[in-house]
Every structure is written in C-alpha cells, then in structure tokens.
C-alpha positions in Angstrom: 114.7 63.7 106.0 113.4 63.2 102.5 112.6 66.4 102.6 116.4 67.9 102.8 117.8 65.5 100.3 115.4 67.3 98.5 116.3 71.0 99.0 119.9 69.7 98.6 119.6 68.3 95.5 117.4 72.0 94.4 120.2 74.0 95.4 123.2 71.7 93.7 121.2 71.6 90.5 120.7 75.5 90.2 123.8 76.4 91.8 125.2 74.0 89.3 123.5 75.8 86.5 124.2 79.1 87.7 127.8 78.1 87.6 127.7 76.6 84.2 125.8 79.7 82.5 128.7 81.9 84.2 131.0 80.1 82.9 129.6 79.8 79.3 129.1 83.8 79.7 132.7 84.3 80.4 134.0 82.2 77.3 131.9 84.7 75.4 133.1 87.5 77.2 137.0 86.7 77.4 136.4 86.4 80.6 135.8 89.5 81.1 132.2 88.6 82.3 129.7 91.1 83.2 126.5 88.7 84.1 128.0 86.9 86.7 127.0 88.4 89.5 123.2 89.1 88.5 123.2 85.5 87.5 123.6 84.3 91.1 121.5 86.6 92.7 118.8 85.0 90.3 120.0 81.4 91.7 119.4 82.8 95.2 116.2 83.8 94.9 115.3 80.7 92.9 116.8 78.5 95.7 115.2 80.9 98.4 111.5 80.3 96.6 112.1 76.5 96.2 113.6 75.4 99.6 112.5 75.1 103.1 114.1 78.0 105.7 116.3 80.6 105.8 119.6 77.6 105.3 119.5 77.5 101.9 119.3 80.4 100.7 122.0 82.1 103.1 124.3 79.1 102.1 123.4 80.3 98.3 124.2 84.2 99.0 127.8 83.2 100.7 128.7 80.6 98.2 127.4 83.0 95.5 129.4 85.7 96.4 132.9 83.4 96.9 132.4 82.2 92.8 132.3 85.4 91.6 134.8 86.5 93.4 137.1 83.6 92.3 135.9 82.7 89.6 134.6 85.2 87.4 136.1 88.3 88.4 139.7 89.6 87.8 142.0 88.1 88.6 140.3 85.1 87.9 140.7 82.0 89.8 142.1 83.2 92.9 140.6 85.6 95.8 141.7 88.8 95.9 139.6 91.6 98.3 142.3 94.1 97.7 141.3 95.5 94.5 140.2 98.9 94.2 135.9 98.6 94.3 135.9 94.7 95.1 134.6 94.8 98.9 132.2 97.4 98.6 130.5 95.5 95.7 131.2 91.5 97.0 129.6 93.3 100.5 127.0 94.9 98.7 126.1 91.7 96.6 126.4 89.2 100.0 123.9 91.8 101.2 121.1 91.9 98.6 121.6 88.1 98.4 120.8 87.9 101.9 118.0 90.1 101.7 116.3 89.0 98.5 116.8 85.7 100.6 115.1 86.5 103.7 112.3 88.4 102.1 111.4 85.5 99.8 111.5 82.8 102.6 108.9 84.8 104.9 106.9 85.6 101.4 106.7 81.7 101.8 105.6 81.1 104.8 103.0 84.0 105.1 101.2 82.2 102.4 102.0 79.1 104.6 100.3 80.1 107.2 97.4 82.1 104.6 97.0 78.7 103.4 96.6 77.1 106.9 94.0 79.4 107.9 91.7 79.4 105.1 92.1 75.3 105.3 91.0 75.4 109.5 88.2 77.8 107.9 87.1 75.5 105.9 86.5 72.9 107.7 84.7 74.3 110.3 82.5 75.1 107.4 82.2 71.8 106.4 81.1 70.8 110.0 78.8 73.4 110.4 76.8 72.6 107.0 77.4 69.0 108.1 76.0 69.4 111.5 73.1 71.6 110.0 72.0 68.6 107.5 72.3 66.2 110.3 70.6 67.5 112.9 66.9 67.7 112.1 67.1 64.4 109.6 67.5 62.6 112.5 65.0 64.2 114.5 62.5 63.5 112.1 63.6 59.6 111.8 63.5 59.7 115.9 60.1 61.1 115.8 58.8 58.9 113.3 60.0 55.3 115.1 59.0 56.7 118.1 55.3 56.9 116.4 55.9 53.5 114.9 56.6 52.1 118.0 54.4 53.6 120.4 50.7 53.9 118.7 48.8 51.6 116.7 48.3 53.7 113.7 46.0 53.5 110.3 48.0 51.7 107.7 48.0 54.8 105.1 50.2 56.9 108.7 51.9 54.3 108.6 53.2 54.2 105.2 53.6 57.8 105.1 56.2 57.8 108.5 57.9 55.2 106.5 58.3 57.2 103.7 59.3 60.3 105.8 62.1 57.7 107.4 63.3 56.5 103.9 63.6 60.1 102.7 65.0 61.1 105.3 67.8 57.9 105.6 68.3 59.1 101.8 69.2 62.3 102.8 71.9 61.3 105.4 73.2 59.0 102.7 74.0 61.7 100.5 75.1 64.0 103.3 77.6 60.8 104.3 78.7 61.0 100.7 79.9 64.3 100.3 81.3 64.1 104.1 83.3 61.5 102.7 84.4 63.1 99.1 85.6 66.1 100.8 87.9 64.8 103.7 89.9 63.8 101.8 90.1 67.7 99.7 90.1 69.5 102.9 92.7 66.8 104.5 96.1 68.5 104.9 98.5 65.6 103.6 96.4 64.3 100.3 96.8 66.4 97.6 94.8 67.1 94.7 94.3 64.2 92.1 93.6 65.1 88.5 92.8 63.3 85.4 91.4 63.8 82.5 88.5 63.1 82.4 85.2 63.2 79.5 82.9 66.4 81.5 79.4 65.0 79.9 80.1 61.0 81.6 80.9 63.1 85.1 77.6 65.3 84.4 75.4 62.4 83.4 76.3 60.6 86.8 75.5 63.8 88.7 71.7 63.6 87.5 72.0 60.2 87.8 72.5 60.2 91.4 70.7 63.6 92.3 67.4 61.5 91.3 67.4 59.1 92.9 66.3 61.8 95.8 62.2 61.8 96.5 62.1 65.7 96.0 64.3 65.8 92.7 62.9 68.2 89.8 63.8 67.6 86.3 67.4 68.2 84.7 68.1 69.2 81.1 71.4 69.5 80.4 72.5 71.0 77.1 76.3 69.7 76.3 78.3 70.9 73.1 78.9 68.4 70.8 82.5 67.8 70.9 83.7 65.9 73.5 85.3 68.2 76.7 88.3 66.5 78.0 88.7 68.2 81.2 91.2 67.9 84.0 89.7 67.5 87.7 89.1 65.1 90.2 86.2 63.8 89.0 84.7 62.8 92.8 84.8 65.7 93.8 82.9 67.6 90.9 80.7 65.5 90.6 79.4 66.2 94.4 79.6 69.7 93.7 76.8 69.4 90.9 74.6 67.0 92.9 75.1 69.8 95.5 74.2 72.5 93.1 70.9 70.5 91.9 70.5 69.8 95.9 70.3 73.1 96.1 67.4 74.1 93.5 65.7 70.9 95.3 66.2 72.4 99.3 65.8 76.5 98.5 64.6 77.6 95.0 60.9 77.6 96.2 58.4 77.3 93.0 61.2 75.6 91.2 60.3 72.8 88.5 63.3 72.3 86.2 67.2 72.6 86.5 69.2 73.5 83.7 72.5 72.9 83.1 74.5 74.0 80.0 78.4 73.6 79.6 80.4 75.3 76.9 84.3 76.0 76.1 85.3 79.6 77.4 88.7 80.8 76.6 90.8 77.8 77.4 88.7 76.9 80.0 85.0 74.7 80.1 82.0 76.8 81.6 79.6 74.6 83.4 75.7 76.6 84.7 73.2 75.0 87.1 69.8 77.5 86.6 66.4 77.3 87.7 63.1 78.9 87.5 62.5 79.6 91.4 62.2 82.0 93.6 66.1 83.3 92.8 68.6 84.6 95.2 68.0 87.6 97.1 70.5 90.4 96.0 71.4 90.7 99.9 72.6 87.5 100.2 74.9 87.8 97.2 77.6 89.3 98.8 78.1 86.8 101.6 76.6 83.9 99.8 80.2 81.8 100.2 80.9 82.8 103.3 80.1 79.8 104.5 77.8 78.0 107.3 73.8 76.8 107.2 71.6 80.1 105.7 68.6 79.8 103.8 68.9 80.9 100.0 64.8 82.1 99.8 63.4 84.3 102.1 60.1 82.9 101.0 60.5 79.0 102.2 60.0 78.8 105.3 60.9 74.8 105.5 65.0 75.6 106.9 65.2 71.3 107.0 68.5 70.7 104.6 71.0 72.8 103.8 73.3 72.7 101.1 75.3 69.5 101.1 78.4 70.6 101.7 78.5 74.1 102.0 78.5 76.6 98.9 81.9 77.4 100.5 83.3 74.3 100.1 82.0 74.0 96.5 83.8 76.8 95.7 87.0 75.9 97.6 87.1 72.7 95.5 86.6 74.7 92.2 89.2 76.9 93.1 91.5 74.3 94.1 90.8 73.1 90.4 92.2 76.3 89.1 88.6 77.6 88.3 85.9 80.0 90.0 82.2 79.3 91.2 79.8 82.5 90.7 76.2 83.0 91.9 73.6 85.3 90.1 70.1 85.7 88.9 69.2 83.1 85.9 67.2 84.4 82.4 65.3 81.7 83.4 63.8 83.6 86.8 65.5 81.9 89.4 69.6 81.5 90.4 72.7 80.8 88.1 75.8 79.2 89.9 78.5 79.0 87.0 81.6 77.7 87.8 85.1 76.9 85.1 87.5 74.4 85.1 91.2 75.1 83.2 91.2 72.4 79.8 
C-alpha cells in the first residue's frame, strides 16, 4: 500500500510538471507549442523509470497523448482527431510512449534480477568462507580439550594446549564479528547507511583490534596531515581493514610488517594495505575476488585460516560504497590491496 502511494505520488508530480511546463511553453509560443509532445514523452520515460510495474508508465502514455491533443494542439481545449495528420501523429506518439515505457520497465526488472543474483552469490560466498574458517579451529579446540581431559600432561604441554585453545577461540570470535557485521550488508531489507567519518579514527580502531590476534604483525599507518572525512558505514569498512590485515597474517608467508597508506585521489580517498611477504601468485589474480576459500601463497602449507569474510565480500562492501577493491604486487615485495572510497 505504501509503495503504491509512493508510485502514485511520483506519477502525479511528474505529470503535473509536464503539464505546467507545456503550458508555459504554449504561452511563449502563442499556443503553437512544438514541444508538448517531447515533454510528455520525457515524462513517460521518467515515470516508467521511477515507478514499479508497467501500469504507471502505460497510464502516463495514454494521459499524455490526450493532454497533447486536448490542451496543446489546434483546435485548443477540445478533442479533435479529424484534422489532417492527427490520427497518425497521435497513434505514433502513443505507440512510442508505450514502447519506451515497456522497455524501461524491462530494463529495471533485468537490473533487479541481476542484483538479486549477485546478492545470492554474495551470501553463498560468505557461508563458504565462514564455514572454512570455523571448521579447522573448532577441530583444534576439540582435540586440545580432549587431550587436556584424557591425559596427565606436563605443565608446559598443558600450557601450550591452553594457549592453542585460546588462540583458536579468539579467531572464532573474530569470525563471528565479521559475520554479524556483514549480515546487515547482505540482508535484502537493510540499506547501507553511510555517515561522515574521520578515516584516521577508523584505521586506528581497526589496527587496535587486529593487534589483539596472537599472530598479528606490526602495522605502520601513513595518513595525510589534514583530516579525511569520508562517508561510509564505519563498521563495515573497519571489518574490511581488519580482514586485509588478517589476510597478511594468514597467507603472506615470510611477511614481517604491514603498511597502510591513505591519500586523496580525484574526489576519493585511496587506502592501500601492503606487506613484504611472498606476494600473490600471478595465476590467482584473475580469480582472486571470485569467492570461496583459497590459499594466497603457494609456499605456505598452513591453510588453517581463510580470509575472514572473503575477499569477494570485501570487494562487494567497497562497491556498495561506490569504490573498487584491487590487488597487485607491492613495491615492498609482497602483496598490495587497494580500495577507494568517494568523498
């Protein structure tokens, strides 16, 4: 009901503007208005684009045709379809309006279907990534806890098992945080809410949370001197940064440090996360954002942890903000992930 009222209001406003504009043009041209027909065709296009279904666009086509005949064609303020050329003119106008309305509605529906397919793919990638992250740490926790219960172990062995349980539990907490953060993004009924945030604060918070991980590497942040105020969903962008940091820890092999830089760039801010590890094998670059668990380093045998919410989900979050996430080789020898945020 609410959507119908919204569509009706759009229809009335656009048709009212078309009538008002055509009347103004008729006053300028002493009733010989050559622009009424294209004005109403434009109104039909806008209504078809901004409303749902075929009905509103078709209604606009019919009403617009009669308005041009009655108000803006000789004899003015009366219907007359007997004048030479009128039947053909208005038949063509009605046909053109109906075709445009139908095509516009079909394009909208095609875009909606494509969006829904992308969203379902995003959900599948998320579930795959989370399932991969949870499976091995859970098995490790179960194995370590069983050993503690069933065996009389020396204190140092018990301490090592407790440390391993604690580490894996921390990782599961991080995965859960990722899942909760991204759920609102992948849900169909929740819109992305962006507010102006100081980028340096988001970066600082992400670094602090990343450093809680046992295998966290030192992070050097290079930020501009001036304040970067960027519209974003702060929780999601923070999770993207944390996952890019975690990606270095899990897959960068010989990496010893992480570098983060932020710079203004043509009406946007570019954030880059680099490391000095093994880098990304060139063969993986074309499918890096395709989704699903994958090992980014061919030299690393530990496939225990995947990228927390998946690189494909990170890319979708950045795209939802109007930016783009890319990957390549860093000047420091390892991998470089870079994304933009319009500001």
